[in-house]
BANUGU-472211 format. One line per 3 residues: their letters; for each residue x, y, z of C-alpha. Coordinates in nm, 2 decimals, m for minus. Example, Ala and Ser with C-alpha at 12.3 -4.5 7.8 and 13.67 -1.06 7.14 Angstrom:
# residues 2
AS) 1.23/m0.45/0.78  1.37/m0.11/0.71
# end
This chain:
# residues 673
XXX) 4.84/2.08/m6.40  4.79/2.32/m6.10  4.42/2.24/m6.11
XXX) 4.48/1.87/m6.10  4.72/1.92/m5.81  4.47/2.12/m5.62
XXX) 4.20/1.86/m5.67  4.44/1.59/m5.56  4.53/1.78/m5.25
XXX) 4.17/1.85/m5.17  4.07/1.49/m5.22  4.36/1.37/m5.00
XXX) 4.27/1.63/m4.73  3.91/1.53/m4.74  3.99/1.16/m4.72
XXX) 4.23/1.23/m4.43  3.96/1.44/m4.26  3.70/1.17/m4.32
XXX) 3.93/0.90/m4.18  4.00/1.13/m3.88  3.63/1.16/m3.81
XXX) 3.57/0.79/m3.86  3.84/0.70/m3.62  3.69/0.91/m3.34
XXX) 3.66/0.73/m3.01  3.31/0.83/m2.91  3.22/0.86/m2.54
XXX) 2.96/0.63/m2.39  2.62/0.73/m2.50  2.42/0.47/m2.31
XXX) 2.46/0.62/m1.97  2.27/0.51/m1.66  1.93/0.66/m1.60
XXX) 1.72/0.65/m1.28  1.51/0.35/m1.20  1.14/0.46/m1.21
XXX) 0.84/0.32/m1.05  0.52/0.42/m1.23  0.15/0.39/m1.15
XXX) m0.11/0.22/m1.37  m0.14/0.54/m1.58  0.23/0.60/m1.62
XXX) 0.25/0.86/m1.35  0.58/0.87/m1.16  0.54/0.73/m0.81
XXX) 0.91/0.71/m0.72  1.25/0.75/m0.88  1.59/0.66/m0.76
XXX) 1.91/0.86/m0.82  2.18/0.70/m1.04  2.51/0.58/m0.91
XXX) 2.67/0.93/m0.91  2.39/1.07/m0.70  2.23/1.26/m0.99
XXX) 1.86/1.25/m1.09  1.87/1.15/m1.45  1.54/1.03/m1.59
XXX) 1.50/0.86/m1.93  1.32/1.08/m2.18  1.23/1.09/m2.55
XXX) 1.15/1.40/m2.76  0.79/1.30/m2.79  0.76/1.32/m2.41
XXX) 0.85/1.69/m2.41  0.63/1.99/m2.48  0.69/2.07/m2.85
XXX) 0.68/2.45/m2.77  0.98/2.40/m2.54  1.17/2.20/m2.81
XXX) 1.10/2.47/m3.06  1.23/2.74/m2.82  1.53/2.53/m2.74
XXX) 1.63/2.48/m3.11  1.56/2.84/m3.21  1.76/2.97/m2.92
XXX) 2.05/2.73/m2.92  2.08/2.58/m3.27  1.83/2.70/m3.53
XXX) 2.00/2.50/m3.81  2.02/2.18/m3.60  1.81/1.98/m3.85
XXX) 2.04/2.07/m4.14  2.40/2.09/m4.03  2.64/1.80/m3.99
XXX) 2.73/1.86/m3.63  2.92/2.19/m3.68  2.75/2.50/m3.80
XXX) 3.01/2.72/m3.99  2.77/3.01/m4.01  2.73/3.02/m3.63
XXX) 3.11/2.98/m3.58  3.18/3.28/m3.82  2.91/3.49/m3.65
XXX) 3.06/3.41/m3.30  3.41/3.49/m3.43  3.30/3.82/m3.58
XXX) 3.12/3.93/m3.27  3.43/3.84/m3.06  3.65/4.05/m3.28
XXX) 3.42/4.35/m3.28  3.36/4.34/m2.90  3.70/4.22/m2.79
XXX) 3.53/3.93/m2.60  3.31/3.63/m2.66  2.95/3.75/m2.70
XXX) 2.78/3.43/m2.82  2.90/3.08/m2.86  2.91/2.90/m3.19
XXX) 2.85/2.56/m3.04  2.57/2.35/m3.20  2.34/2.13/m2.99
XXX) 2.55/1.84/m3.11  2.87/2.00/m2.98  2.70/2.06/m2.65
XXX) 2.60/1.69/m2.64  2.97/1.60/m2.71  3.08/1.82/m2.41
XXX) 2.81/1.68/m2.18  2.90/1.32/m2.27  3.27/1.38/m2.21
XXX) 3.22/1.63/m1.93  3.46/1.86/m2.11  3.54/2.23/m2.11
XXX) 3.40/2.49/m2.35  3.66/2.77/m2.35  3.99/2.62/m2.46
XXX) 4.06/2.57/m2.83  4.17/2.21/m2.78  3.84/2.14/m2.60
XXX) 3.64/2.31/m2.87  3.82/2.12/m3.14  3.76/1.79/m2.96
XXX) 3.39/1.88/m2.94  3.37/1.95/m3.31  3.53/1.61/m3.39
XXX) 3.30/1.42/m3.16  3.00/1.62/m3.29  3.08/1.53/m3.65
XXX) 3.12/1.17/m3.55  2.80/1.16/m3.36  2.61/1.30/m3.65
XXX) 2.74/1.02/m3.87  2.64/0.74/m3.62  2.31/0.88/m3.47
XXX) 1.99/1.03/m3.60  1.90/1.39/m3.51  1.63/1.27/m3.27
XXX) 1.88/1.04/m3.10  2.12/1.34/m3.05  1.83/1.55/m2.92
XXX) 1.74/1.27/m2.68  2.10/1.27/m2.55  2.08/1.65/m2.48
XXX) 1.74/1.62/m2.31  1.88/1.34/m2.09  2.21/1.50/m1.99
XXX) 2.17/1.88/m1.99  2.24/2.02/m1.64  1.97/2.22/m1.47
XXX) 2.12/2.30/m1.13  2.18/2.09/m0.82  2.15/1.72/m0.88
XXX) 1.90/1.76/m1.17  2.03/1.63/m1.50  1.80/1.61/m1.80
XXX) 1.47/1.78/m1.88  1.25/1.54/m1.68  1.46/1.58/m1.37
XXX) 1.45/1.95/m1.42  1.07/1.99/m1.45  1.02/1.77/m1.15
XXX) 1.28/1.96/m0.95  1.16/2.31/m1.04  0.79/2.26/m1.12
XXX) 0.70/1.93/m0.97  0.56/1.78/m1.30  0.65/1.60/m1.62
XXX) 0.78/1.81/m1.92  0.49/1.74/m2.15  0.31/2.07/m2.08
XXX) 0.51/2.38/m2.00  0.42/2.74/m1.99  0.63/3.00/m2.18
XXX) 0.78/3.12/m1.85  0.88/2.76/m1.76  1.01/2.68/m2.10
XXX) 1.22/2.99/m2.12  1.38/2.93/m1.78  1.47/2.57/m1.89
XXX) 1.62/2.69/m2.21  1.85/2.93/m2.02  1.95/2.71/m1.72
XXX) 2.19/2.46/m1.89  2.42/2.75/m2.01  2.51/2.82/m1.65
XXX) 2.31/2.58/m1.43  2.46/2.68/m1.09  2.49/3.06/m1.14
XXX) 2.14/3.08/m1.27  1.97/2.87/m1.02  1.64/3.05/m0.94
XXX) 1.64/2.95/m0.57  1.99/3.09/m0.51  2.04/3.36/m0.78
XXX) 1.69/3.48/m0.88  1.81/3.80/m1.05  2.05/3.61/m1.28
XXX) 1.78/3.35/m1.35  1.53/3.62/m1.43  1.76/3.80/m1.66
XXX) 1.85/3.48/m1.85  1.49/3.38/m1.88  1.39/3.73/m2.01
XXX) 1.67/3.72/m2.27  1.53/3.39/m2.41  1.18/3.54/m2.41
XXX) 1.29/3.85/m2.59  1.46/3.65/m2.87  1.15/3.42/m2.89
XXX) 0.93/3.73/m2.92  1.15/3.87/m3.20  1.13/3.54/m3.39
XXX) 0.76/3.52/m3.35  0.76/3.21/m3.13  0.57/3.39/m2.85
XXX) 0.35/3.69/m2.87  0.42/4.02/m2.69  0.14/3.94/m2.44
XXX) 0.28/3.59/m2.37  0.63/3.73/m2.32  0.51/4.00/m2.08
XXX) 0.30/3.75/m1.88  0.60/3.51/m1.86  0.83/3.79/m1.74
XXX) 0.58/3.86/m1.46  0.56/3.49/m1.36  0.74/3.43/m1.02
XXX) 1.04/3.20/m1.04  1.04/2.88/m0.83  1.20/2.96/m0.50
XXX) 1.32/2.61/m0.41  1.38/2.27/m0.57  1.09/2.04/m0.52
XXX) 1.14/1.69/m0.39  1.08/1.40/m0.63  0.75/1.21/m0.58
XXX) 0.77/0.95/m0.31  0.44/0.77/m0.34  0.42/0.41/m0.22
XXX) 0.79/0.42/m0.11  0.78/0.08/0.07  0.63/m0.10/m0.22
XXX) 0.87/0.08/m0.46  1.16/m0.04/m0.26  1.03/m0.39/m0.26
XXX) 0.96/m0.43/m0.63  1.29/m0.27/m0.73  1.48/m0.51/m0.50
XXX) 1.29/m0.80/m0.66  1.37/m0.68/m1.02  1.73/m0.55/m1.01
XXX) 1.85/m0.38/m1.32  1.50/m0.30/m1.45  1.48/0.07/m1.52
XXX) 1.10/0.11/m1.53  0.84/m0.08/m1.33  0.47/m0.01/m1.38
XXX) 0.24/m0.09/m1.09  m0.13/m0.15/m1.06  m0.15/0.14/m0.81
XXX) m0.35/0.45/m0.89  m0.12/0.75/m0.81  m0.41/0.98/m0.72
XXX) m0.57/0.72/m0.49  m0.23/0.64/m0.34  m0.17/1.01/m0.26
XXX) m0.51/1.04/m0.09  m0.45/0.73/0.12  m0.11/0.84/0.23
XXX) m0.25/1.18/0.33  m0.53/1.00/0.52  m0.28/0.79/0.72
XXX) m0.07/1.10/0.80  m0.38/1.28/0.93  m0.49/0.98/1.14
XXX) m0.14/0.93/1.29  m0.11/1.30/1.38  m0.43/1.28/1.59
XXX) m0.31/0.98/1.79  0.04/1.07/1.91  0.39/1.09/1.78
XXX) 0.48/0.71/1.80  0.18/0.55/1.65  0.22/0.40/1.30
XXX) m0.04/0.29/1.06  m0.08/0.10/0.73  m0.34/0.06/0.46
XXX) m0.41/m0.15/0.15  m0.69/m0.09/m0.10  m0.76/m0.34/m0.37
XXX) m1.01/m0.44/m0.64  m1.14/m0.78/m0.52  m1.27/m0.86/m0.87
XXX) m0.93/m0.83/m1.04  m0.68/m0.86/m0.76  m0.52/m0.52/m0.85
XXX) m0.38/m0.33/m0.55  m0.48/0.03/m0.60  m0.30/0.18/m0.29
XXX) m0.05/0.05/m0.04  0.08/0.27/0.24  0.32/0.10/0.48
XXX) 0.34/0.39/0.73  0.21/0.74/0.78  0.55/0.89/0.68
XXX) 0.85/0.71/0.52  1.10/0.94/0.69  0.93/0.97/1.03
XXX) 1.18/0.83/1.26  0.97/0.85/1.57  0.70/0.63/1.41
XXX) 0.96/0.41/1.25  0.81/0.50/0.92  1.08/0.31/0.73
XXX) 0.91/m0.02/0.85  0.65/m0.15/0.60  0.37/m0.24/0.83
XXX) 0.17/m0.40/0.55  0.42/m0.68/0.56  0.48/m0.70/0.94
XXX) 0.36/m1.01/1.12  0.11/m0.91/1.38  m0.18/m1.06/1.58
XXX) m0.51/m1.01/1.39  m0.73/m1.00/1.70  m1.09/m1.06/1.61
XXX) m1.05/m1.00/1.24  m1.01/m1.38/1.19  m1.36/m1.45/1.33
XXX) m1.56/m1.39/1.01  m1.34/m1.64/0.83  m1.41/m1.91/1.10
XXX) m1.78/m1.84/1.08  m1.77/m1.87/0.71  m1.60/m2.20/0.73
XXX) m1.86/m2.32/0.99  m2.14/m2.22/0.76  m1.97/m2.38/0.46
XXX) m1.93/m2.71/0.65  m2.29/m2.72/0.75  m2.21/m2.69/1.12
XXX) m2.42/m2.38/1.16  m2.63/m2.10/1.00  m2.64/m1.73/1.09
XXX) m2.97/m1.79/1.27  m2.84/m2.10/1.46  m2.86/m2.06/1.84
XXX) m2.53/m2.12/2.03  m2.48/m2.10/2.41  m2.25/m1.83/2.52
XXX) m2.14/m1.95/2.86  m1.83/m2.07/3.04  m1.64/m2.34/2.86
XXX) m1.33/m2.54/2.94  m1.13/m2.72/2.67  m0.84/m2.92/2.82
XXX) m0.71/m2.64/3.03  m0.82/m2.36/2.80  m1.11/m2.15/2.93
XXX) m1.17/m1.86/2.70  m1.36/m1.55/2.82  m1.55/m1.28/2.63
XXX) m1.38/m0.94/2.61  m1.61/m0.79/2.87  m1.62/m1.10/3.09
XXX) m1.99/m1.14/3.05  m2.20/m1.43/2.92  m2.51/m1.39/2.70
XXX) m2.66/m1.74/2.73  m2.83/m1.86/2.42  m2.77/m1.63/2.13
XXX) m2.79/m1.64/1.75  m2.46/m1.68/1.56  m2.54/m1.36/1.37
XXX) m2.55/m1.16/1.69  m2.25/m1.35/1.83  m2.03/m1.23/1.54
XXX) m2.17/m0.88/1.54  m2.08/m0.86/1.92  m1.75/m1.03/1.85
XXX) m1.80/m1.28/2.13  m1.51/m1.51/2.20  m1.67/m1.82/2.34
XXX) m1.89/m1.90/2.03  m1.61/m1.87/1.79  m1.39/m2.09/2.00
XXX) m1.66/m2.35/2.00  m1.68/m2.33/1.62  m1.30/m2.36/1.60
XXX) m1.31/m2.67/1.83  m1.56/m2.83/1.59  m1.38/m2.73/1.27
XXX) m1.04/m2.82/1.41  m0.76/m2.57/1.44  m0.55/m2.75/1.18
XXX) m0.84/m2.73/0.92  m0.87/m2.35/0.99  m0.50/m2.30/0.93
XXX) m0.51/m2.50/0.61  m0.80/m2.29/0.49  m0.61/m1.97/0.56
XXX) m0.32/m2.10/0.36  m0.54/m2.21/0.08  m0.69/m1.86/0.07
XXX) m0.35/m1.71/m0.01  m0.22/m1.62/0.34  0.09/m1.73/0.52
XXX) 0.00/m1.73/0.89  0.27/m1.80/1.14  0.22/m1.97/1.47
XXX) 0.42/m1.87/1.78  0.51/m2.23/1.83  0.38/m2.59/1.81
XXX) 0.06/m2.71/1.66  m0.24/m2.47/1.61  m0.47/m2.44/1.90
XXX) m0.81/m2.29/1.98  m0.66/m1.96/2.06  m0.59/m1.89/1.69
XXX) m0.95/m1.79/1.65  m0.90/m1.50/1.89  m0.58/m1.38/1.72
XXX) m0.34/m1.63/1.85  m0.12/m1.64/1.54  0.09/m1.39/1.33
XXX) m0.02/m1.26/1.00  0.04/m0.95/0.78  m0.21/m0.69/0.68
XXX) m0.15/m0.78/0.31  m0.25/m1.14/0.39  m0.56/m1.03/0.59
XXX) m0.67/m0.82/0.29  m0.61/m1.12/0.06  m0.84/m1.33/0.28
XXX) m1.11/m1.07/0.30  m1.09/m1.02/m0.07  m1.17/m1.39/m0.10
XXX) m1.48/m1.35/0.11  m1.58/m1.03/m0.08  m1.55/m1.21/m0.42
XXX) m1.79/m1.49/m0.32  m1.55/m1.72/m0.13  m1.28/m1.73/m0.39
XXX) m1.11/m1.42/m0.53  m0.80/m1.35/m0.73  m0.45/m1.33/m0.58
XXX) m0.36/m0.97/m0.50  m0.10/m0.83/m0.74  0.09/m0.51/m0.77
XXX) 0.27/m0.53/m1.11  0.10/m0.43/m1.43  0.12/m0.70/m1.69
XXX) 0.11/m0.99/m1.45  m0.16/m1.24/m1.55  m0.44/m1.26/m1.29
XXX) m0.43/m1.58/m1.08  m0.70/m1.71/m0.86  m0.63/m1.77/m0.49
XXX) m0.76/m2.09/m0.33  m1.13/m2.12/m0.23  m1.21/m2.01/0.12
XXX) m1.58/m2.09/0.14  m1.88/m2.14/m0.08  m2.05/m1.84/m0.23
XXX) m2.35/m1.89/0.00  m2.13/m1.89/0.31  m1.93/m1.58/0.20
XXX) m2.26/m1.39/0.14  m2.39/m1.49/0.48  m2.08/m1.35/0.65
XXX) m2.11/m1.03/0.45  m2.48/m1.00/0.54  m2.39/m1.03/0.91
XXX) m2.10/m0.78/0.89  m2.29/m0.52/0.70  m2.52/m0.50/1.01
XXX) m2.24/m0.38/1.24  m2.28/m0.03/1.39  m2.08/0.22/1.19
XXX) m1.87/0.52/1.30  m2.04/0.86/1.34  m2.14/1.01/1.02
XXX) m2.11/0.69/0.81  m2.39/0.53/0.62  m2.50/0.20/0.77
XXX) m2.53/m0.12/0.57  m2.30/m0.02/0.28  m1.98/m0.19/0.39
XXX) m1.93/m0.54/0.53  m1.65/m0.49/0.78  m1.49/m0.62/1.10
XXX) m1.26/m0.47/1.36  m1.01/m0.63/1.58  m0.79/m0.55/1.88
XXX) m0.50/m0.78/1.96  m0.40/m0.90/2.31  m0.24/m0.62/2.51
XXX) m0.38/m0.34/2.28  m0.09/m0.38/2.05  m0.28/m0.38/1.72
XXX) m0.60/m0.21/1.60  m0.76/m0.34/1.28  m1.05/m0.27/1.05
XXX) m1.10/m0.45/0.72  m1.41/m0.42/0.50  m1.55/m0.44/0.15
XXX) m1.82/m0.32/m0.07  m1.93/m0.46/m0.41  m1.60/m0.39/m0.58
XXX) m1.32/m0.30/m0.34  m1.16/m0.42/m0.02  m0.96/m0.20/0.22
XXX) m0.76/m0.30/0.53  m0.63/m0.07/0.80  m0.38/m0.15/1.07
XXX) m0.28/0.09/1.35  m0.03/0.04/1.64  0.33/0.09/1.72
XXX) 0.59/m0.05/1.48  0.80/m0.19/1.76  0.50/m0.40/1.90
XXX) 0.48/m0.22/2.23  0.12/m0.19/2.38  m0.08/0.12/2.32
XXX) m0.32/0.14/2.62  m0.68/0.21/2.53  m0.66/0.15/2.16
XXX) m0.94/m0.04/2.00  m1.00/m0.13/1.64  m1.36/0.00/1.65
XXX) m1.25/0.34/1.79  m0.92/0.39/1.61  m0.91/0.20/1.28
XXX) m1.28/0.18/1.18  m1.32/0.56/1.12  m1.01/0.55/0.90
XXX) m1.15/0.25/0.71  m1.48/0.44/0.63  m1.29/0.76/0.54
XXX) m1.07/0.55/0.31  m1.37/0.43/0.12  m1.49/0.79/0.09
XXX) m1.15/0.89/m0.06  m1.13/0.59/m0.29  m1.44/0.68/m0.49
XXX) m1.74/0.91/m0.49  m2.00/0.64/m0.44  m1.98/0.29/m0.29
XXX) m2.06/m0.02/m0.51  m2.36/m0.21/m0.37  m2.30/m0.55/m0.20
XXX) m2.43/m0.83/m0.42  m2.76/m1.01/m0.36  m2.76/m1.36/m0.21
XXX) m2.67/m1.66/m0.43  m2.98/m1.86/m0.54  m2.90/m2.15/m0.30
XXX) m2.87/m1.94/0.01  m3.10/m2.05/0.29  m3.27/m1.74/0.43
XXX) m3.51/m1.84/0.71  m3.56/m1.77/1.08  m3.42/m1.99/1.36
XXX) m3.75/m2.17/1.40  m3.77/m2.26/1.03  m3.42/m2.40/1.01
XXX) m3.37/m2.78/0.98  m3.36/m2.93/1.32  m2.98/m3.00/1.33
XXX) m2.92/m2.63/1.25  m3.15/m2.48/1.51  m2.90/m2.51/1.79
XXX) m2.53/m2.56/1.76  m2.41/m2.89/1.89  m2.09/m3.07/1.82
XXX) m2.13/m3.34/1.56  m2.06/m3.62/1.80  m2.28/m3.48/2.08
XXX) m2.55/m3.74/2.02  m2.30/m4.02/2.08  m2.10/m3.88/2.37
XXX) m2.35/m3.90/2.66  m2.69/m3.78/2.77  m2.85/m3.53/2.54
XXX) m2.88/m3.16/2.63  m2.67/m2.92/2.83  m2.58/m3.00/3.19
XXX) m2.83/m2.86/3.45  m2.75/m2.78/3.82  m3.06/m2.90/4.00
XXX) m2.91/m2.84/4.34  m2.85/m2.58/4.47  m3.12/m2.40/4.27
XXX) m3.09/m2.05/4.14  m3.10/m1.78/4.42  m3.05/m2.04/4.70
XXX) m2.94/m1.92/5.04  m2.74/m2.18/5.23  m2.59/m2.20/5.58
XXX) m2.28/m2.43/5.55  m2.07/m2.35/5.85  m1.75/m2.42/5.66
XXX) m1.89/m2.75/5.53  m1.85/m2.86/5.17  m2.11/m2.77/4.91
XXX) m2.30/m3.06/4.76  m2.39/m3.03/4.39  m2.65/m3.24/4.19
XXX) m2.65/m3.24/3.81  m2.86/m3.39/3.53  m2.79/m3.41/3.16
XXX) m2.46/m3.31/3.00  m2.16/m3.51/2.90  m1.89/m3.62/3.15
XXX) m1.63/m3.52/3.25  m1.74/m3.20/3.43  m1.56/m2.89/3.54
XXX) m1.68/m2.67/3.82  m1.59/m2.30/3.85  m1.67/m2.09/4.16
XXX) m1.66/m1.72/4.10  m1.47/m1.78/3.77  m1.20/m2.01/3.93
XXX) m1.18/m2.38/3.86  m1.24/m2.58/4.19  m1.30/m2.93/4.05
XXX) m1.22/m3.09/3.71  m1.25/m3.44/3.56  m1.57/m3.53/3.77
XXX) m1.78/m3.80/3.61  m2.05/m3.84/3.88  m2.36/m3.63/3.88
XXX) m2.37/m3.58/4.26  m2.05/m3.47/4.44  m1.92/m3.21/4.68
XXX) m1.69/m2.91/4.63  m1.52/m2.68/4.88  m1.74/m2.40/5.00
XXX) m1.67/m2.07/4.81  m1.71/m1.89/5.14  m1.96/m1.65/5.28
XXX) m2.14/m1.40/5.06  m2.28/m1.41/4.71  m2.12/m1.66/4.47
XXX) m2.16/m1.78/4.11  m2.13/m2.15/4.03  m2.07/m2.28/3.68
XXX) m2.07/m2.64/3.56  m1.91/m2.71/3.22  m1.95/m3.05/3.06
XXX) m1.71/m3.23/2.82  m1.89/m3.09/2.51  m1.83/m2.73/2.63
XXX) m2.19/m2.67/2.74  m2.26/m2.51/3.07  m2.51/m2.40/3.33
XXX) m2.49/m2.14/3.60  m2.66/m2.06/3.94  m2.62/m1.77/4.17
XXX) m2.65/m1.83/4.55  m2.57/m1.68/4.88  m2.38/m1.86/5.16
X) m2.42/m1.74/5.52
# end
């Protein structure tokens, strides 16, 4: 009878206990972890703290060094895999030690009980708190697997400061992931969560060292580490400060996380090692040019469209340079970097060939009279040389014939979003008279580099490649590359390996250099983020050396530029078809007498005595109406006759230029007494 009563009481007590455990209200186990931005190889580029300001990075046991996990379990809870959440043996041992010593010597908490305390942010010393931890631990063991409980510990254990969880700890103290740890690092990380603030190695190195050494001593006794390993670990210096979390590609990370709210992990196409080298390059370049200059760089694979590096400024936190502004997205004037695209369109349309002659002389288009950068004229010159010299007048002539609206449409088709300061596009756009971002310029150059049509640039892994619109034919794209590979290169660089172009915007506000080899395209912009002028900056002097250095840091050897497509016409000027030997507008044969205008009076080098009388001019050829410039200033426009008078330019040496309605010109130099 007594036995039956005992069994009944035991069963009732067990059922009550079981019901008590089953009815436990568990704390939230799916807590917030940091948003992470990773590179193409899974390397952390940037992380963001969670809402309470802590760094808490998601982790799984397989992401952690197994030697650390072994040390953790052997030190904290060696029967973790076998108990049900509470370890009676450990509790009895802790109680016995407390009775013998009159104080608590060791805790009896299991790892599961510690997880319960971490989830509830509870206390450890009071009996009520300890009892609650036991109840939650028993409930957790019923509802979660051992690996899930271990994951919670690895995610929530405190390691000092704002670091919570093993990944935040290894980044904060050692600047790396927890997949490979030394015995010294592992022992410190086992000891820290027991007293994360009082054992911080940067503030209390003696306490941290003692705690680490106790872990090492026990691991040595248990055969987890050898005596030699333990001694070497004890001699290892402790970290003296908490390291900053990685901040690679911070502008891009901000952008993609804003575009994908709530997504905890974003993997980019960037290569973390390349990104680090490019950020360092920009920082070095900016330091050598003054405290207010900013810079930006994009490197991409023009065969796949994958962006490998994107640096929006030399320093994200540099207030003087306005480093928080992403200059890869800023709308700026591209200067002369648009010229190759216009030449490519002209080649593609059959308007010209690299060996076509074009006249570089004064032109006048309905009130617009472009000048070359140096104010000089070269006369007849091959288009190849005109592009290499970055002359303005030839490219404006090509733009006039193509039509500014067609040029704008081609830029948009190529994947860019150019902005006009106002109104319809005009001829000035070919000299940088529009706004465009560095990213869009790299997109356009990637199209040229890929044979006239390349993939759209992309930054997210997993996105399907998509082609951008066609810019030019493969033949025209190759012709542009062949011209640009012949540009002079910065000191120390190897000529002929990169097709590139530099540009300087009006007022010296922007310095550009963009180029490509057989696989990659890189764009560099330098200037002030607020758009104020930087006197004396030029793309060739400032940005080009950075471009060539960037290719050197991207890879050990450049990929060769491709051979010409089979249909490419490679001949001298004299062997070109007659219409391509000299550039003329398509309607030139129907708009008036053939040939450029010619000043037949006064002749070149004439010396005239006018006594304040008007100067008579006689012309032949050309297409009316005519414009006359004296010493660079218009003195007569809209003239349709070929013999007329203009006011005397005054005594001394003078230069007279006649420009016809097709933009062709003639010049004479004379002296008036």
